[in-house]
C-alpha positions as a Python dict, from the first residue, in 0.01 Angstrom:
ca = {
    (1, 'M'): (0, 0, 0),
    (2, 'P'): (194, 328, 24),
    (3, 'S'): (242, 541, -285),
    (4, 'L'): (584, 532, -454),
    (5, 'P'): (722, 850, -288),
    (6, 'E'): (596, 729, 52),
    (7, 'A'): (756, 386, -6),
    (8, 'E'): (1085, 555, -101),
    (9, 'D'): (1068, 774, 211),
    (10, 'T'): (998, 468, 427),
    (11, 'A'): (1288, 278, 268),
    (12, 'Q'): (1519, 576, 324),
    (13, 'H'): (1413, 618, 688),
    (14, 'C'): (1458, 245, 754),
    (15, 'Y'): (1800, 256, 587),
    (16, 'T'): (1903, 552, 805),
    (17, 'M'): (1772, 378, 1113),
    (18, 'A'): (1954, 50, 1036),
    (19, 'Y'): (2285, 184, 910),
    (20, 'R'): (2333, 516, 1094),
    (21, 'I'): (2124, 543, 1411),
    (22, 'L'): (2112, 193, 1559),
    (23, 'P'): (2487, 119, 1515),
    (24, 'E'): (2566, 428, 1724),
    (25, 'Y'): (2340, 312, 2007),
    (26, 'V'): (2472, -46, 1995),
    (27, 'S'): (2830, 83, 2004),
    (28, 'R'): (2763, 327, 2287),
    (29, 'E'): (2515, 131, 2504),
    (30, 'G'): (2558, -238, 2417),
    (31, 'A'): (2351, -459, 2648),
    (32, 'A'): (2161, -162, 2794),
    (33, 'F'): (2031, -80, 2445),
    (34, 'I'): (1870, -424, 2421),
    (35, 'G'): (1680, -341, 2740),
    (36, 'T'): (1562, -15, 2587),
    (37, 'L'): (1438, -188, 2271),
    (38, 'T'): (1264, -475, 2450),
    (39, 'R'): (1084, -258, 2703),
    (40, 'S'): (803, -216, 2448),
    (41, 'R'): (805, -474, 2172),
    (42, 'T'): (585, -267, 1939),
    (43, 'L'): (703, 85, 2020),
    (44, 'G'): (1064, 19, 2124),
    (45, 'A'): (1207, 84, 1779),
    (46, 'G'): (944, 335, 1664),
    (47, 'F'): (1135, 609, 1846),
    (48, 'Y'): (1437, 550, 1620),
    (49, 'Y'): (1215, 565, 1313),
    (50, 'V'): (1106, 913, 1428),
    (51, 'M'): (1473, 1008, 1470),
    (52, 'A'): (1545, 892, 1114),
    (53, 'C'): (1255, 1100, 982),
    (54, 'Q'): (1383, 1405, 1167),
    (55, 'M'): (1729, 1356, 1018),
    (56, 'H'): (1566, 1384, 673),
    (57, 'E'): (1342, 1670, 783),
    (58, 'K'): (1031, 1462, 713),
    (59, 'E'): (720, 1414, 921),
    (60, 'P'): (695, 1057, 1060),
    (61, 'D'): (403, 849, 933),
    (62, 'A'): (195, 777, 1245),
    (63, 'N'): (75, 454, 1085),
    (64, 'L'): (434, 324, 1080),
    (65, 'L'): (522, 385, 1445),
    (66, 'R'): (419, 31, 1542),
    (67, 'S'): (575, -125, 1230),
    (68, 'F'): (911, -204, 1389),
    (69, 'P'): (850, -503, 1618),
    (70, 'V'): (1132, -617, 1841),
    (71, 'H'): (1210, -987, 1891),
    (72, 'D'): (1457, -1129, 2140),
    (73, 'G'): (1576, -1460, 2274),
    (74, 'D'): (1874, -1689, 2310),
    (75, 'L'): (2076, -1745, 1995),
    (76, 'D'): (2270, -2023, 2166),
    (77, 'E'): (2407, -2095, 2514),
    (78, 'A'): (2659, -1811, 2491),
    (79, 'S'): (2465, -1543, 2301),
    (80, 'R'): (2141, -1353, 2309),
    (81, 'Y'): (1973, -1179, 2012),
    (82, 'C'): (1758, -871, 1981),
    (83, 'I'): (1610, -817, 1635),
    (84, 'V'): (1430, -513, 1496),
    (85, 'E'): (1198, -596, 1206),
    (86, 'Y'): (1132, -334, 938),
    (87, 'P'): (830, -288, 711),
    (88, 'T'): (874, -501, 398),
    (89, 'P'): (1038, -282, 133),
    (90, 'S'): (948, -266, -234),
    (91, 'P'): (1141, -526, -436),
    (92, 'V'): (1473, -429, -595),
    (93, 'D'): (1637, -631, -874),
    (94, 'L'): (1898, -468, -1091),
    (95, 'S'): (2047, -795, -1218),
    (96, 'E'): (1921, -741, -1574),
    (97, 'L'): (2099, -405, -1603),
    (98, 'S'): (2445, -345, -1739),
    (99, 'L'): (2713, -230, -1495),
    (100, 'E'): (2689, 120, -1644),
    (101, 'E'): (2309, 131, -1598),
    (102, 'M'): (2348, 0, -1244),
    (103, 'M'): (2602, 271, -1160),
    (104, 'E'): (2369, 541, -1296),
    (105, 'L'): (2098, 421, -1056),
    (106, 'A'): (2332, 379, -759),
    (107, 'D'): (2230, 701, -586),
    (108, 'K'): (1859, 655, -667),
    (109, 'V'): (1805, 299, -542),
    (110, 'I'): (1767, 235, -171),
    (111, 'L'): (1865, -114, -58),
    (112, 'A'): (1640, -119, 246),
    (113, 'P'): (1682, -342, 551),
    (114, 'Y'): (1455, -629, 649),
    (115, 'F'): (1603, -684, 997),
    (116, 'S'): (1866, -545, 1232),
    (117, 'A'): (2016, -778, 1492),
    (118, 'I'): (2217, -714, 1804),
    (119, 'I'): (2405, -1024, 1916),
    (120, 'L'): (2519, -1006, 2276),
    (121, 'N'): (2777, -1239, 2426),
    (122, 'K'): (2625, -1317, 2767),
    (123, 'Q'): (2960, -1354, 2943),
    (124, 'S'): (3165, -1067, 2798),
    (125, 'Q'): (2861, -842, 2732),
    (126, 'K'): (3020, -759, 2395),
    (127, 'A'): (2756, -661, 2138),
    (128, 'R'): (2783, -707, 1762),
    (129, 'Y'): (2539, -561, 1512),
    (130, 'F'): (2415, -706, 1181),
    (131, 'V'): (2166, -607, 912),
    (132, 'L'): (1986, -832, 666),
    (133, 'G'): (1919, -602, 374),
    (134, 'Q'): (1826, -599, 12),
    (135, 'S'): (2087, -689, -245),
    (136, 'P'): (2094, -529, -592),
    (137, 'D'): (2035, -873, -749),
    (138, 'G'): (1693, -915, -589),
    (139, 'F'): (1818, -1131, -302),
    (140, 'T'): (1949, -1038, 43),
    (141, 'T'): (2287, -969, 197),
    (142, 'L'): (2414, -997, 552),
    (143, 'R'): (2613, -697, 668),
    (144, 'G'): (2821, -635, 977),
    (145, 'V'): (2781, -273, 1081),
    (146, 'T'): (2955, -43, 1326),
    (147, 'P'): (2948, 337, 1337),
    (148, 'N'): (3261, 333, 1117),
    (149, 'L'): (3215, 21, 904),
    (150, 'N'): (2948, -135, 684),
    (151, 'A'): (3087, -471, 571),
    (152, 'N'): (2923, -711, 329),
    (153, 'L'): (2941, -1055, 493),
    (154, 'G'): (2798, -1236, 194),
    (155, 'P'): (2462, -1367, 84),
    (156, 'G'): (2176, -1350, 326),
    (157, 'C'): (1869, -1567, 364),
    (158, 'E'): (1502, -1534, 283),
    (159, 'P'): (1375, -1224, 462),
    (160, 'E'): (1183, -1426, 724),
    (161, 'L'): (1249, -1400, 1098),
    (162, 'K'): (1311, -1773, 1155),
    (163, 'E'): (1545, -1788, 855),
    (164, 'F'): (1736, -1484, 980),
    (165, 'I'): (1777, -1631, 1328),
    (166, 'A'): (1906, -1955, 1172),
    (167, 'L'): (2155, -1755, 960),
    (168, 'L'): (2275, -1569, 1269),
    (169, 'R'): (2319, -1900, 1456),
    (170, 'E'): (2528, -2030, 1168),
    (171, 'R'): (2739, -1716, 1118),
    (172, 'C'): (2781, -1613, 1483),
    (173, 'D'): (2871, -1955, 1624),
    (174, 'G'): (3119, -1897, 1904),
    (175, 'L'): (3086, -1518, 1905),
}
C-alpha cells in the first residue's frame, strides 16, 4: 500500500489524467484515440499517466505504469465503449462534516476517478466522454466531461467495471 503522500500524488495524477488530459484527446481525436488506447491494453493509458506526472513536475512511479488497464467492447448495437481503469483511490467520505468544514477541505481533498469511458457512436463516429469518480459523501458520481465542461450527471454506481458498463448502457441509451 502506498504511503499517504504517494497515494495523494497518485490520486492527483489520476484526476489530472481523467479530467484534463484525456478529454482533450477525446475531443481532438475521437475514434482514433480509442485505437491508440487499445493498441496495448496494459500500457495504452500509462503514457497519459506519465504526462499527468510531468504536468505536476513529479517523477512517475514505474510500478504504476501498468495500473491503467484499457477495456473495450460494444455498449449496444449503436455504440462502442473504451474504458480506462484507474488504481483504486483511498476512500473519501466527508458526509459527517458541516458545510463549513467541507468547504475548508475543498482544496485539500482529491475526488479521484475510478474509470474514464469513451462512448463512440458507430455510425456518426461522435465520441462522448464520462468519468466515474469519487463523491464527497463516500459514494460515486457520473460526470460528463469535455475540455470546457465537467458536469455532474448524478449518482454513479459501485466502482466495479461490470457495474459501470451497465450504468453507461442505461445512461447512454440512444447516444
